[in-house]
KOLLOMI-977608 format. One line per field, with one value per atom (N, C-alpha, C): x, y, z; residue in one letter; residue number from 1. Coordinates in nm, 2 decimals. Example, Ala and Ser with C-alpha at 12.3 -4.5 7.8 and 13.67 -1.06 7.14 Angstrom:
px c(1.32,1.23,1.32,1.28,1.37,1.29) $
py c(-0.57,-0.45,-0.33,-0.22,-0.11,0.00) $
pz c(0.78,0.78,0.78,0.71,0.71,0.79) $
res c(a,a,a,s,s,s) $
n c(1,1,1,2,2,2) $
This chain:
px c(12.80,12.81,12.80,12.73,12.72,12.79,12.87,12.92,12.82,12.78,12.68,12.74,12.76,12.82,12.71,12.71,12.59,12.62,12.52,12.51,12.37,12.34,12.20,12.12,12.09,12.01,11.89,11.79,11.67,11.71,11.80,11.84,11.91,12.00,12.07,11.97,11.87,11.78,11.68,11.66,11.58,11.64,11.77,11.84,11.86,11.88,11.89,11.76,11.64,11.51,11.51,11.55,11.54,11.64,11.76,11.85,11.80,11.75,11.70,11.57,11.49,11.36,11.40,11.49,11.52,11.61,11.68,11.77,11.90,11.93,12.06,12.18,12.28,12.41,12.48,12.51,12.58,12.67,12.76,12.86,12.84,12.81,12.80,12.93,12.95,13.07,13.02,13.04,13.00,13.08,13.00,13.06,13.02,13.10,13.06,13.06,12.94,12.93,12.96,12.95,12.99,13.14,13.21,13.36,13.40,13.31,13.33,13.40,13.37,13.42,13.37,13.25,13.20,13.28,13.38,13.46,13.59,13.61,13.74,13.75,13.86,13.88,13.83,13.85,13.80,13.65,13.58,13.43,13.38,13.45,13.41,13.42,13.50,13.50,13.37,13.31,13.18,13.06,13.07,12.96,13.01,13.02,13.09,13.02,12.89,12.82,12.84,12.93,12.97,12.85,12.76,12.64,12.63,12.58,12.55,12.40,12.35,12.42,12.48,12.56,12.60,12.63,12.63,12.66,12.76,12.83,12.91,12.87,12.81,12.76,12.87,12.94,13.05,13.00,12.86,12.81,12.78,12.80,12.78,12.90,13.01,13.14,13.17,13.15,13.18,13.12,13.00,12.93,12.90,12.95,12.91,12.78,12.71,12.58,12.55,12.52,12.48,12.34,12.28,12.14,12.04,11.96,11.88,11.77,11.71,11.61,11.67,11.79,11.85,11.89,11.93,11.97,11.85,11.74,11.61,11.56,11.57,11.52,11.61,11.74,11.84,11.82,11.80,11.79,11.65,11.55,11.42,11.43,11.50,11.52,11.61,11.71,11.80,11.73,11.64,11.57,11.43,11.37,11.23,11.14,11.18,11.09,11.06,10.94,10.90,10.88,10.87,10.83,10.76,10.63,10.55,10.58,10.65,10.68,10.58,10.49,10.40,10.27,10.23,10.11,10.16,10.14,10.20,10.14,10.02,9.96,10.03,10.05,10.11,10.26,10.32,10.46,10.47,10.39,10.40,10.35,10.26,10.22,10.33,10.41,10.52,10.63,10.65,10.75,10.70,10.58,10.52,10.54,10.52,10.53,10.68,10.76,10.90,10.96,10.92,10.97,10.91,10.79,10.73,10.82,10.86,10.95,11.08,11.14,11.28,11.28,11.17,11.16,11.10,11.02,10.94,10.96,10.91,10.91,11.05,11.14,11.28,11.34,11.35,11.42,11.35,11.22,11.14,11.17,11.15,11.17,11.32,11.41,11.55,11.57,11.50,11.50,11.44,11.33,11.27,11.37,11.44,11.54,11.64,11.69,11.79,11.74,11.62,11.58,11.50,11.43,11.35,11.42,11.49,11.55,11.69,11.77,11.90,11.92,11.84,11.86,11.73,11.65,11.52,11.54,11.45,11.45,11.55,11.65,11.75,11.69,11.60,11.54,11.39,11.32,11.17,11.10,11.13,11.05,11.07,11.20,11.23,11.17,11.18,11.13,10.98,10.91,10.76,10.73,10.80,10.78,10.79,10.90,10.92,10.83,10.80,10.71,10.57,10.53,10.40,10.39,10.50,10.50,10.51,10.58,10.59,10.45,10.37,10.24,10.15,10.17,10.09,10.13,10.25,10.30,10.25,10.25,10.18,10.04,9.97,9.83,9.81,9.90,9.89,9.91,10.01,10.03,9.91,9.85,9.74,9.62,9.60,9.49,9.52,9.64,9.68,9.65,9.68,9.67,9.53,9.43,9.29,9.24,9.21,9.16,9.27,9.40,9.51,9.60,9.65,9.75,9.88,9.92,10.05,10.03,10.13,10.12,10.07,10.12,10.07,9.99,9.95,9.87,9.94,10.07,10.14,10.27,10.33,10.46,10.56,10.62,10.70,10.81,10.90,11.01,10.96,10.83,10.78,10.76,10.71,10.70,10.84,10.93,11.07,11.14,11.10,11.16,11.10,10.97,10.90,10.92,10.91,10.90,11.01,11.14,11.25,11.24,11.18,11.16,11.05,10.94,10.83,10.87,10.98,11.03,11.10,11.12,11.17,11.06,10.94,10.83,10.85,10.92,10.95,11.04,11.14,11.23,11.15,11.04,10.96,10.85,10.84,10.74,10.60,10.59,10.46,10.40,10.28,10.21,10.13,10.18,10.12,9.97,9.92,9.78,9.70,9.76,9.69,9.67,9.74,9.73,9.71,9.59,9.57,9.60,9.58,9.62,9.77,9.84,9.99,10.04,9.97,10.01,9.99,9.88,9.85,9.96,9.98,10.08,10.22,10.26,10.39,10.41,10.31,10.32,10.33,10.25,10.26,10.39,10.46,10.60,10.70,10.68,10.77,10.77,10.66,10.65,10.71,10.75,10.81,10.95,10.99,11.12,11.23,11.22,11.33,11.35,11.24,11.25,11.33,11.31,11.39,11.53,11.56,11.70,11.77,11.69,11.75,11.77,11.69,11.71,11.85,11.90,12.03,12.15,12.14,12.25,12.29,12.42,12.51,12.47,12.53,12.49,12.48,12.38,12.36,12.27,12.26,12.18,12.05,12.00,11.88,11.76,11.67,11.55,11.45,11.38,11.27,11.17,11.13,11.03,10.89,10.83,10.69,10.60,10.50,10.41,10.34,10.31,10.23,10.09) $
py c(8.90,9.04,9.08,9.18,9.24,9.37,9.39,9.53,9.60,9.71,9.79,9.92,9.93,10.05,10.14,10.26,10.34,10.49,10.57,10.71,10.75,10.87,10.90,10.96,10.86,10.89,10.80,10.82,10.73,10.58,10.56,10.42,10.36,10.44,10.39,10.36,10.45,10.43,10.31,10.27,10.15,10.03,10.01,9.90,9.93,10.06,10.09,10.05,10.07,10.03,9.89,9.81,9.66,9.61,9.66,9.62,9.65,9.77,9.81,9.73,9.70,9.63,9.48,9.42,9.28,9.26,9.36,9.34,9.27,9.26,9.19,9.27,9.19,9.25,9.31,9.44,9.50,9.61,9.64,9.75,9.85,9.98,10.08,10.13,10.14,10.20,10.31,10.43,10.55,10.56,10.58,10.61,10.74,10.84,10.98,11.01,11.01,11.02,11.17,11.26,11.40,11.41,11.32,11.32,11.21,11.15,11.05,10.92,10.89,10.77,10.64,10.66,10.54,10.49,10.57,10.53,10.47,10.46,10.40,10.25,10.21,10.07,9.96,9.98,9.88,9.87,9.98,9.98,9.92,9.95,9.90,9.74,9.69,9.54,9.48,9.56,9.52,9.57,9.69,9.75,9.80,9.71,9.75,9.86,9.89,10.00,10.14,10.14,10.25,10.33,10.25,10.30,10.25,10.33,10.28,10.25,10.16,10.09,9.95,9.89,9.75,9.69,9.56,9.48,9.38,9.33,9.21,9.13,9.01,8.92,8.82,8.85,8.76,8.63,8.62,8.49,8.40,8.45,8.38,8.39,8.34,8.34,8.48,8.58,8.72,8.76,8.72,8.75,8.90,8.96,9.10,9.10,9.21,9.23,9.38,9.41,9.55,9.55,9.67,9.69,9.67,9.77,9.77,9.66,9.64,9.53,9.40,9.37,9.24,9.23,9.34,9.34,9.31,9.38,9.37,9.22,9.17,9.03,8.93,8.96,8.87,8.87,8.99,9.00,8.95,8.96,8.90,8.75,8.69,8.54,8.50,8.58,8.54,8.54,8.63,8.65,8.59,8.56,8.52,8.63,8.75,8.87,8.96,9.02,9.12,9.08,8.95,8.90,8.76,8.76,8.64,8.54,8.43,8.33,8.22,8.21,8.10,8.13,8.26,8.30,8.35,8.28,8.32,8.45,8.48,8.60,8.72,8.71,8.81,8.83,8.72,8.72,8.79,8.76,8.82,8.97,9.00,9.14,9.22,9.17,9.24,9.26,9.15,9.16,9.27,9.27,9.36,9.51,9.54,9.68,9.71,9.61,9.64,9.68,9.60,9.63,9.77,9.80,9.93,10.04,10.03,10.13,10.14,10.03,10.03,10.07,10.03,10.07,10.20,10.25,10.37,10.48,10.46,10.57,10.62,10.53,10.57,10.66,10.60,10.68,10.81,10.81,10.94,11.04,11.00,11.09,11.14,11.06,11.10,11.21,11.20,11.31,11.44,11.42,11.54,11.61,11.53,11.59,11.67,11.61,11.67,11.80,11.80,11.92,12.02,11.97,12.06,12.11,12.02,12.06,12.12,12.06,12.11,12.21,12.20,12.28,12.34,12.41,12.46,12.56,12.55,12.65,12.63,12.54,12.52,12.45,12.35,12.28,12.27,12.37,12.37,12.25,12.21,12.09,11.97,11.94,11.82,11.83,11.95,11.97,11.95,12.00,11.98,11.84,11.77,11.63,11.54,11.56,11.47,11.50,11.63,11.67,11.61,11.61,11.56,11.41,11.34,11.20,11.16,11.24,11.21,11.22,11.32,11.34,11.22,11.17,11.06,10.93,10.92,10.80,10.81,10.93,10.95,10.91,10.94,10.91,10.75,10.69,10.54,10.48,10.53,10.49,10.52,10.64,10.67,10.58,10.55,10.45,10.32,10.27,10.14,10.14,10.25,10.25,10.28,10.29,10.32,10.19,10.21,10.11,10.00,10.04,9.95,10.02,9.95,10.01,10.02,9.92,9.91,9.87,9.88,9.85,9.71,9.61,9.48,9.46,9.35,9.33,9.37,9.34,9.38,9.46,9.52,9.60,9.51,9.55,9.46,9.54,9.47,9.53,9.63,9.61,9.70,9.84,9.85,9.97,10.03,9.95,10.00,10.06,10.00,10.05,10.19,10.21,10.33,10.44,10.41,10.52,10.62,10.58,10.68,10.78,10.74,10.83,10.93,10.88,10.97,11.06,11.02,11.11,11.24,11.24,11.36,11.43,11.42,11.49,11.64,11.70,11.84,11.87,11.78,11.81,11.80,11.72,11.70,11.81,11.90,12.00,11.93,11.82,11.75,11.78,11.82,11.83,11.70,11.63,11.50,11.51,11.63,11.64,11.62,11.63,11.61,11.46,11.38,11.23,11.17,11.18,11.15,11.01,10.91,10.78,10.76,10.83,10.83,10.89,11.00,11.08,10.99,10.92,10.84,10.73,10.66,10.55,10.61,10.72,10.78,10.81,10.86,10.89,10.77,10.66,10.54,10.48,10.49,10.43,10.52,10.65,10.75,10.73,10.69,10.67,10.54,10.45,10.33,10.36,10.30,10.32,10.29,10.19,10.15,10.25,10.32,10.42,10.54,10.58,10.69,10.65,10.53,10.49,10.49,10.43,10.41,10.54,10.64,10.78,10.83,10.80,10.86,10.77,10.68,10.59,10.62,10.67,10.71,10.84,10.88,11.00,11.12,11.20,11.31,11.41,11.53,11.64,11.67,11.57,11.59,11.56,11.65,11.62,11.53,11.45,11.37,11.47,11.46,11.55,11.52,11.62,11.60,11.68,11.62,11.70,11.81,11.91,12.02,11.98) $
pz c(10.65,10.63,10.49,10.46,10.32,10.32,10.22,10.19,10.10,10.14,10.07,10.02,9.89,9.83,9.78,9.83,9.80,9.82,9.78,9.80,9.83,9.88,9.91,9.79,9.70,9.59,9.60,9.51,9.51,9.49,9.40,9.38,9.50,9.56,9.68,9.79,9.80,9.91,9.89,9.77,9.75,9.83,9.82,9.88,10.03,10.07,10.21,10.28,10.22,10.28,10.30,10.20,10.21,10.32,10.33,10.43,10.57,10.58,10.72,10.76,10.66,10.69,10.73,10.66,10.68,10.80,10.84,10.96,10.93,10.80,10.76,10.81,10.84,10.89,10.77,10.77,10.65,10.69,10.61,10.63,10.51,10.54,10.44,10.39,10.26,10.20,10.11,10.15,10.08,9.95,9.84,9.71,9.66,9.68,9.66,9.51,9.45,9.31,9.26,9.36,9.33,9.30,9.35,9.33,9.24,9.16,9.06,9.12,9.24,9.30,9.24,9.17,9.11,8.99,8.94,8.83,8.88,9.01,9.06,9.02,8.98,8.94,9.03,9.16,9.26,9.26,9.24,9.24,9.11,9.00,8.87,8.86,8.95,8.95,9.01,9.09,9.15,9.07,9.02,8.94,8.81,8.71,8.58,8.51,8.54,8.48,8.55,8.65,8.73,8.79,8.84,8.91,9.05,9.14,9.27,9.27,9.36,9.46,9.41,9.49,9.46,9.59,9.59,9.72,9.69,9.80,9.80,9.91,9.89,9.99,10.03,10.15,10.19,10.25,10.27,10.31,10.19,10.07,9.95,9.86,9.91,9.83,9.78,9.86,9.83,9.69,9.67,9.55,9.53,9.42,9.39,9.31,9.33,9.25,9.24,9.11,9.09,9.02,9.01,8.96,9.07,9.10,9.22,9.21,9.09,9.08,9.11,9.06,9.09,9.24,9.30,9.44,9.53,9.50,9.58,9.57,9.45,9.43,9.50,9.50,9.56,9.71,9.77,9.92,9.96,9.87,9.91,9.91,9.81,9.81,9.93,9.96,10.07,10.21,10.23,10.36,10.36,10.25,10.24,10.28,10.26,10.31,10.19,10.19,10.10,9.96,9.94,9.80,9.83,9.80,9.82,9.71,9.74,9.64,9.64,9.73,9.74,9.66,9.67,9.59,9.46,9.35,9.22,9.17,9.20,9.15,9.22,9.35,9.43,9.38,9.35,9.30,9.17,9.08,8.95,8.95,9.04,9.05,9.10,9.20,9.25,9.14,9.06,8.95,8.85,8.82,8.73,8.77,8.89,8.94,8.97,9.00,9.01,8.88,8.77,8.64,8.59,8.63,8.60,8.65,8.77,8.83,8.76,8.73,8.67,8.53,8.45,8.31,8.28,8.37,8.34,8.45,8.57,8.66,8.70,8.73,8.76,8.65,8.53,8.42,8.39,8.39,8.37,8.48,8.60,8.71,8.71,8.67,8.66,8.56,8.45,8.35,8.40,8.48,8.54,8.63,8.71,8.80,8.71,8.60,8.52,8.46,8.40,8.32,8.41,8.51,8.59,8.72,8.79,8.91,8.89,8.81,8.79,8.68,8.57,8.45,8.40,8.49,8.45,8.34,8.23,8.13,8.02,8.04,7.93,7.81,7.83,7.72,7.75,7.71,7.74,7.69,7.57,7.52,7.60,7.63,7.72,7.85,7.91,8.05,8.05,7.95,7.95,7.92,7.83,7.80,7.92,8.00,8.11,8.23,8.25,8.36,8.33,8.21,8.17,8.19,8.15,8.17,8.32,8.40,8.54,8.60,8.57,8.62,8.58,8.45,8.41,8.50,8.53,8.61,8.75,8.80,8.94,8.93,8.82,8.81,8.80,8.73,8.73,8.87,8.94,9.08,9.17,9.15,9.23,9.21,9.09,9.05,9.11,9.11,9.16,9.31,9.38,9.52,9.57,9.48,9.53,9.60,9.73,9.82,9.84,9.83,9.86,9.95,10.05,10.15,10.08,10.00,9.94,9.79,9.71,9.57,9.55,9.62,9.62,9.75,9.79,9.91,10.04,10.05,10.17,10.12,10.22,10.19,10.12,10.01,9.93,9.87,9.79,9.72,9.61,9.57,9.47,9.54,9.66,9.73,9.76,9.80,9.82,9.70,9.58,9.46,9.42,9.45,9.40,9.50,9.63,9.73,9.73,9.72,9.72,9.60,9.49,9.38,9.41,9.47,9.51,9.62,9.70,9.80,9.75,9.62,9.55,9.47,9.52,9.45,9.44,9.54,9.54,9.42,9.39,9.28,9.15,9.15,9.03,9.02,9.12,9.13,9.12,9.20,9.21,9.35,9.35,9.48,9.50,9.61,9.63,9.67,9.71,9.74,9.61,9.49,9.37,9.35,9.42,9.41,9.55,9.60,9.75,9.79,9.70,9.73,9.74,9.65,9.66,9.79,9.82,9.95,10.07,10.08,10.19,10.20,10.09,10.08,10.12,10.06,10.09,10.24,10.30,10.44,10.53,10.49,10.57,10.57,10.46,10.45,10.51,10.50,10.57,10.72,10.77,10.92,10.97,10.88,10.93,10.98,11.10,11.16,11.06,10.99,10.89,10.79,10.74,10.64,10.69,10.82,10.87,10.89,10.92,10.93,10.79,10.70,10.56,10.49,10.52,10.46,10.49,10.60,10.64,10.61,10.51,10.48,10.33,10.32,10.42,10.48,10.59,10.66,10.57,10.58,10.49,10.56,10.50,10.56,10.49,10.40,10.33,10.43,10.45,10.53,10.46,10.53,10.47,10.42,10.29,10.24,10.29,10.35,10.40,10.31,10.25,10.16,10.24,10.16,10.23,10.27) $
res c(m,m,m,i,i,i,d,d,d,f,f,f,y,y,y,t,t,t,w,w,w,f,f,f,t,t,t,p,p,p,n,n,n,g,g,g,r,r,r,k,k,k,v,v,v,s,s,s,l,l,l,m,m,m,l,l,l,e,e,e,e,e,e,t,t,t,g,g,g,l,l,l,d,d,d,y,y,y,k,k,k,t,t,t,i,i,i,a,a,a,v,v,v,n,n,n,i,i,i,g,g,g,k,k,k,d,d,d,e,e,e,q,q,q,f,f,f,e,e,e,p,p,p,d,d,d,f,f,f,l,l,l,k,k,k,i,i,i,s,s,s,p,p,p,n,n,n,n,n,n,k,k,k,i,i,i,p,p,p,a,a,a,i,i,i,v,v,v,d,d,d,h,h,h,d,d,d,n,n,n,n,n,n,s,s,s,m,m,m,p,p,p,l,l,l,f,f,f,e,e,e,t,t,t,g,g,g,a,a,a,i,i,i,l,l,l,l,l,l,y,y,y,l,l,l,a,a,a,e,e,e,k,k,k,t,t,t,g,g,g,q,q,q,f,f,f,l,l,l,n,n,n,t,t,t,t,t,t,d,d,d,r,r,r,d,d,d,s,s,s,y,y,y,w,w,w,r,r,r,t,t,t,m,m,m,e,e,e,w,w,w,l,l,l,m,m,m,w,w,w,q,q,q,m,m,m,g,g,g,g,g,g,l,l,l,g,g,g,p,p,p,i,i,i,f,f,f,g,g,g,q,q,q,v,v,v,h,h,h,h,h,h,f,f,f,t,t,t,h,h,h,y,y,y,n,n,n,p,p,p,g,g,g,v,v,v,a,a,a,p,p,p,y,y,y,a,a,a,q,q,q,e,e,e,r,r,r,y,y,y,e,e,e,k,k,k,e,e,e,a,a,a,r,r,r,r,r,r,l,l,l,y,y,y,g,g,g,v,v,v,l,l,l,d,d,d,k,k,k,r,r,r,l,l,l,d,d,d,n,n,n,r,r,r,e,e,e,f,f,f,i,i,i,i,i,i,d,d,d,t,t,t,y,y,y,s,s,s,i,i,i,a,a,a,d,d,d,m,m,m,a,a,a,v,v,v,w,w,w,p,p,p,w,w,w,a,a,a,a,a,a,r,r,r,h,h,h,n,n,n,w,w,w,q,q,q,e,e,e,i,i,i,n,n,n,l,l,l,n,n,n,d,d,d,f,f,f,p,p,p,n,n,n,v,v,v,r,r,r,r,r,r,w,w,w,y,y,y,m,m,m,s,s,s,i,i,i,l,l,l,e,e,e,r,r,r,p,p,p,a,a,a,t,t,t,n,n,n,r,r,r,a,a,a,w,w,w,n,n,n,i,i,i,p,p,p,e,e,e,n,n,n,d,d,d,q,q,q,p,p,p,l,l,l,p,p,p,i,i,i,p,p,p,d,d,d) $
n c(1,1,1,2,2,2,3,3,3,4,4,4,5,5,5,6,6,6,7,7,7,8,8,8,9,9,9,10,10,10,11,11,11,12,12,12,13,13,13,14,14,14,15,15,15,16,16,16,17,17,17,18,18,18,19,19,19,20,20,20,21,21,21,22,22,22,23,23,23,24,24,24,25,25,25,26,26,26,27,27,27,28,28,28,29,29,29,30,30,30,31,31,31,32,32,32,33,33,33,34,34,34,35,35,35,36,36,36,37,37,37,38,38,38,39,39,39,40,40,40,41,41,41,42,42,42,43,43,43,44,44,44,45,45,45,46,46,46,47,47,47,48,48,48,49,49,49,50,50,50,51,51,51,52,52,52,53,53,53,54,54,54,55,55,55,56,56,56,57,57,57,58,58,58,59,59,59,60,60,60,61,61,61,62,62,62,63,63,63,64,64,64,65,65,65,66,66,66,67,67,67,68,68,68,69,69,69,70,70,70,71,71,71,72,72,72,73,73,73,74,74,74,75,75,75,76,76,76,77,77,77,78,78,78,79,79,79,80,80,80,81,81,81,82,82,82,83,83,83,84,84,84,85,85,85,86,86,86,87,87,87,88,88,88,89,89,89,90,90,90,91,91,91,92,92,92,93,93,93,94,94,94,95,95,95,96,96,96,97,97,97,98,98,98,99,99,99,100,100,100,101,101,101,102,102,102,103,103,103,104,104,104,105,105,105,106,106,106,107,107,107,108,108,108,109,109,109,110,110,110,111,111,111,112,112,112,113,113,113,114,114,114,115,115,115,116,116,116,117,117,117,118,118,118,119,119,119,120,120,120,121,121,121,122,122,122,123,123,123,124,124,124,125,125,125,126,126,126,127,127,127,128,128,128,129,129,129,130,130,130,131,131,131,132,132,132,133,133,133,134,134,134,135,135,135,136,136,136,137,137,137,138,138,138,139,139,139,140,140,140,141,141,141,142,142,142,143,143,143,144,144,144,145,145,145,146,146,146,147,147,147,148,148,148,149,149,149,150,150,150,151,151,151,152,152,152,153,153,153,154,154,154,155,155,155,156,156,156,157,157,157,158,158,158,159,159,159,160,160,160,161,161,161,162,162,162,163,163,163,164,164,164,165,165,165,166,166,166,167,167,167,168,168,168,169,169,169,170,170,170,171,171,171,172,172,172,173,173,173,174,174,174,175,175,175,176,176,176,177,177,177,178,178,178,179,179,179,180,180,180,181,181,181,182,182,182,183,183,183,184,184,184,185,185,185,186,186,186,187,187,187,188,188,188,189,189,189,190,190,190,191,191,191,192,192,192,193,193,193,194,194,194,195,195,195,196,196,196,197,197,197,198,198,198,199,199,199,200,200,200,201,201,201,202,202,202,203,203,203,204,204,204,205,205,205,206,206,206,207,207,207,208,208,208,209,209,209,210,210,210,211,211,211,212,212,212) $
């Protein structure tokens, strides 16, 4: 059994996708970041950076783990799924795009949410800067997905890391029709049964965003 500490954010949904796709036995523990529950002492013992998500794997000496990239890699190794370790090119391409999401796309999109979705017009320079960079990153992803079904050859943790951030394209004021390869990829993952289950972990009233 895995204890899964999470909230319905893009980072939380990365791990929700992985858990639902792999079929691992887990228990969801909601950490309401709107009520600052991520700062509670018991949670800080598991996630010292006071961020969700985090896991505790009771099948592995109750091992705690935080940071989504680490968790995705850990669960891929634990299950042997969604990370090709036998084909070294595929392995390193997956790592490459996973790091791209963690080091670039995620932080930039997070800033767009802050300046464009939550605080529009407060800091015009910052808003313009991050919106422009977000569009550039969508362009990078669109080019990568040209003639590809997924970011790597098959559905992988790289897709799971990127997709929940693309699922907030409306917060970023991005029209996915401007990036047709991203739109096709986005919809193919949205239609997976595990995606629909993962979106509602923990239970929430956010609808799955459907591009126009």
